[in-house]
C-alpha positions in Angstrom: 20.4 19.5 -53.1 18.9 23.0 -52.6 15.4 21.5 -52.6 16.4 18.9 -50.0 17.9 21.7 -47.7 14.6 23.6 -47.9 12.7 20.4 -46.9 15.0 20.0 -43.8 14.6 23.7 -42.8 10.8 23.4 -43.2 10.7 20.3 -40.9 13.0 22.0 -38.4 10.6 25.0 -38.2 7.6 22.6 -37.8 9.3 20.5 -35.0 10.4 23.7 -33.3 6.8 25.0 -33.2 5.7 21.6 -31.8 8.4 21.7 -29.2 7.2 25.1 -28.0 3.7 23.8 -27.6 4.8 20.6 -25.7 7.1 22.7 -23.4 4.2 25.0 -22.6 1.9 22.1 -21.8 4.6 20.5 -19.6 4.9 23.7 -17.6 1.2 24.1 -17.2 0.8 20.5 -16.1 3.7 21.0 -13.6 2.0 24.0 -12.1 -1.4 22.2 -11.8 0.1 19.2 -10.1 1.0 21.3 -7.0 -2.6 22.5 -6.6 -3.9 18.9 -7.2 -1.5 17.5 -4.7 -2.7 20.0 -2.1 -6.3 19.1 -2.8 -5.5 15.4 -2.4 -3.6 16.0 0.9 -6.6 18.1 2.2 -9.3 15.5 1.3 -7.6 12.3 2.3 -7.7 12.8 6.1 -11.4 13.6 5.9 -12.1 10.5 3.8 -10.2 8.3 6.3 -11.9 9.9 9.3 -15.3 9.4 7.7 -14.5 5.8 6.9 -13.5 5.2 10.5 -16.8 6.8 11.6 -18.8 4.6 9.3 -16.9 1.6 10.5 -17.6 2.5 14.1 -21.4 2.8 13.4 -21.4 -0.4 11.3 -19.7 -2.5 14.0 -21.6 -0.9 16.9 -25.0 -1.5 15.3 -26.9 -4.7 14.9 -29.3 -3.3 12.4 -29.1 -4.4 8.8 -28.7 -1.5 6.5 -28.8 -1.9 2.7 -25.5 0.0 2.4 -23.6 -2.2 4.9 -25.3 -5.6 4.5 -24.0 -7.8 1.7 -26.5 -9.6 -0.5 -26.2 -13.4 -0.2 -26.5 -13.8 -3.9 -25.5 -10.5 -5.6 -26.5 -10.4 -9.3 -25.7 -6.8 -10.4 -22.6 -4.6 -9.7 -22.0 -1.0 -10.6 -18.5 0.0 -11.8 -17.5 3.7 -11.7 -14.6 4.3 -14.1 -12.7 7.6 -13.8 -10.8 8.7 -16.9 -9.7 12.1 -18.4 -11.5 14.6 -20.6 -8.4 15.5 -22.5 -5.6 13.4 -24.2 -1.8 13.9 -24.4 -1.4 12.2 -21.0 0.4 9.1 -22.1 -1.3 5.8 -21.0 -3.2 7.4 -18.2 -6.7 6.8 -19.5 -5.9 3.5 -21.2 -4.4 2.0 -18.1 -7.6 2.9 -16.1 -9.8 1.4 -18.8 -7.7 -1.8 -18.7 -8.2 -2.0 -15.0 -11.9 -1.5 -15.4 -12.0 -4.2 -18.1 -10.2 -6.6 -15.8 -12.6 -5.8 -12.9 -15.6 -6.3 -15.3 -14.3 -9.7 -16.4 -13.8 -10.8 -12.8 -17.3 -9.7 -11.8 -18.8 -11.4 -14.8 -17.0 -14.6 -14.0 -18.7 -14.4 -10.6 -22.1 -14.4 -12.4 -22.8 -10.7 -11.8 -24.1 -8.2 -14.4 -21.9 -5.1 -14.7 -23.6 -1.7 -14.8 -20.9 0.9 -16.0 -20.8 4.5 -14.9 -18.1 6.7 -16.6 -16.4 9.9 -15.8 -14.3 11.6 -18.5 -14.6 11.9 -22.3 -11.9 9.2 -22.9 -13.9 6.6 -21.1 -17.2 7.7 -22.8 -15.5 7.6 -26.2 -14.2 4.1 -25.5 -17.6 2.7 -24.7 -19.3 4.6 -27.5 -16.8 3.3 -30.1 -17.6 -0.3 -29.0 -21.3 0.2 -28.9 -21.6 -0.3 -25.1 -24.2 1.5 -23.1 -23.4 3.2 -19.8 -25.9 3.8 -17.0 -24.5 7.3 -16.4 -21.7 9.5 -17.7 -20.1 12.8 -16.6 -17.6 15.0 -18.4 -16.0 18.4 -18.2 -14.4 18.5 -14.8 -11.7 15.7 -14.6 -8.7 18.1 -14.4 -10.2 20.2 -11.6 -13.1 18.4 -9.8 -15.1 19.9 -7.0 -17.2 18.4 -4.2 -20.3 19.4 -6.1 -19.1 17.3 -9.1 -18.5 14.3 -6.7 -22.0 14.7 -5.2 -23.5 14.8 -8.7 -21.7 11.5 -9.5 -22.4 9.8 -6.2 -26.2 10.5 -5.9 -27.3 8.1 -8.7 -24.9 5.5 -7.5 -26.3 5.6 -3.9 -29.9 5.5 -5.2 -29.0 2.5 -7.3 -27.5 0.6 -4.4 -30.5 1.5 -2.1 -32.9 0.2 -4.8 -31.2 -3.1 -5.0 -31.1 -5.5 -8.0 -34.7 -6.6 -7.4 -35.9 -3.1 -8.3 -33.5 -2.4 -11.1 -30.6 -1.2 -9.0 -27.3 -2.9 -8.0 -26.0 -5.0 -5.1 -22.5 -3.7 -5.2 -20.6 -0.5 -6.0 -17.0 -0.6 -7.3 -14.8 2.3 -8.4 -11.8 2.3 -10.7 -9.4 5.3 -10.6 -5.7 6.1 -10.8 -4.0 6.6 -7.4 -1.4 9.3 -7.2 1.6 7.7 -5.6 4.3 10.2 -6.6 5.3 12.5 -9.5 6.7 9.5 -11.4 4.3 6.8 -10.2 0.5 6.6 -10.7 -1.2 3.3 -10.2 -4.7 2.3 -11.5 -6.7 0.5 -8.9 -10.1 -0.8 -8.2 -12.0 -0.7 -4.8 -15.4 -1.8 -3.6 -17.2 1.1 -1.9 -20.5 -0.6 -1.1 -21.5 -2.6 0.7 -18.6 -1.9 3.1 -16.4 -5.0 3.4 -16.5 -6.5 6.9 -12.7 -7.1 6.7 -12.0 -3.5 5.8 -14.4 -2.4 8.5 -12.5 -4.3 11.1 -9.2 -2.9 9.8 -10.6 0.6 10.0 -11.8 0.1 13.6 -8.3 -1.3 14.5 -6.7 1.7 12.9 -9.0 4.1 14.8 -8.2 2.4 18.1 -4.4 2.6 17.4 -4.8 6.2 16.3 -6.6 7.1 19.5 -4.4 5.1 21.8 -7.4 3.8 23.8 -10.3 1.4 23.3 -13.1 2.2 21.0 -16.0 3.9 22.9 -19.5 2.5 23.0 -22.1 4.4 21.0 -25.7 5.2 21.6 -27.6 6.1 18.4 -30.2 8.8 18.3 -32.8 8.4 16.9 -31.5 5.0 15.7 -28.4 3.4 14.2 -30.3 3.1 10.9 -31.0 6.8 10.9 -27.3 7.5 11.5 -26.3 5.2 8.7 -28.9 6.9 6.4 -27.2 10.2 7.0 -23.6 9.1 7.2 -23.2 6.7 4.4 -24.1 9.0 1.6 -21.4 11.4 2.9 -19.0 8.5 3.0 -19.6 7.7 -0.7 -19.4 11.3 -1.7 -16.1 11.8 0.1 -14.6 8.6 -1.3 -15.7 9.6 -4.9 -14.3 13.1 -4.3 -11.0 11.8 -3.1 -10.8 9.4 -6.1 -11.5 12.3 -8.5 -8.8 14.3 -6.9 -6.4 11.4 -7.0 -7.2 10.9 -10.7 -6.8 14.6 -11.4 -3.3 14.7 -9.8 -2.4 11.5 -11.7 -3.6 13.0 -15.0 -1.5 16.1 -14.6 1.5 14.1 -13.6 1.1 11.7 -16.6 0.6 14.7 -19.0 3.7 16.4 -17.6 5.7 13.3 -18.1 4.3 12.7 -21.6 4.9 16.3 -22.7 8.5 16.3 -21.3 9.2 13.1 -23.3 7.7 14.8 -26.4 9.8 17.9 -25.8 13.0 15.8 -25.4 12.1 13.9 -28.6 11.6 17.1 -30.4 15.0 18.4 -29.3 16.6 15.2 -30.5 14.8 15.4 -33.8 15.8 19.0 -34.3 19.5 18.0 -33.7 19.2 15.2 -36.2 17.5 17.4 -38.8 20.1 20.1 -38.2 22.9 17.7 -38.9 21.2 16.5 -42.1 20.6 20.2 -43.1 24.3 21.0 -42.5 25.4 18.0 -44.5 23.1 19.0 -47.3 24.4 22.6 -47.2 28.0 21.3 -47.2 27.1 19.1 -50.2 25.7 22.2 -52.0 28.9 24.2 -51.3 31.1 21.3 -52.4 29.1 20.9 -55.6 29.3 24.6 -56.3 33.0 24.6 -55.7 33.4 21.6 -58.0 31.3 23.4 -60.7 33.4 26.5 -60.4 36.7 24.6 -60.6 35.4 22.6 -63.5 34.2 25.7 -65.3 37.5 27.4 -64.7 39.4 24.4 -66.0 37.3 24.2 -69.1 37.7 27.9 -69.7 41.5 27.6 -69.3 41.6 24.7 -71.7 39.5 26.6 -74.2 41.7 29.7 -73.9 44.9 27.6 -74.3 43.4 25.9 -77.4 42.6 29.2 -79.0 46.2 30.5 -78.4 47.6 27.6 -80.3 
């Protein structure tokens, strides 16, 4: 029984050390969530305002622009998948990958070739393990993205859309990321960034009108509407990608905090269970020692009584 007690004590020390690590990671993630939430709150109004501006230019212009005009027969679509660089975040990355797989199947069912772009080591590892090629991949900044990172991701995507499928580019641009709803809820979602949906454009215009409380003003474009779109739409894509990266970062920290809290709670329960088993083993050792002492004393007493006779 002494060997069994040593095993329990060794496991308790190991679980206690693991608990300290998970608790520290939980506290770090909780501290980073606050910063990530502030970044999301700061970038979202800008992204919405820029979307309204693009909507106003798109609806007020009769020019056909490659970033706002839908191809009648789209054949290739780019999908930007945003995952994490690190693990220990529960099902955060796997849920985003599942959403991307669902979007990919839907696009393929529509007869479109999917061109994947990946952010995060988890997504890159998923594609590499299955022998799939990605048109582009970026790693090393998912937990704290900057606007420069978003621009680095957006530039090749914009170039691919401008080129079009006839020149080796794509006709559509979709993005899959995890939206930060609350500390307990993070929802993977997919959205089409380009070309801008006419329905979403109309909704954005209506939202802008309601927000302003007066009719949408008429615009005159200088030097031309196409020139304005050339300058404005890349900023639109960059801002949307940046906002998605920030949303994903906040979701990653929230998922990691929740996962580490669950791991810490499980470690506490395991320590309690092992402590009970260790106490039972210790009690069994004490009982056995007492039984041996009593048995030895009885045998000694019997031997002494036999010698006196």
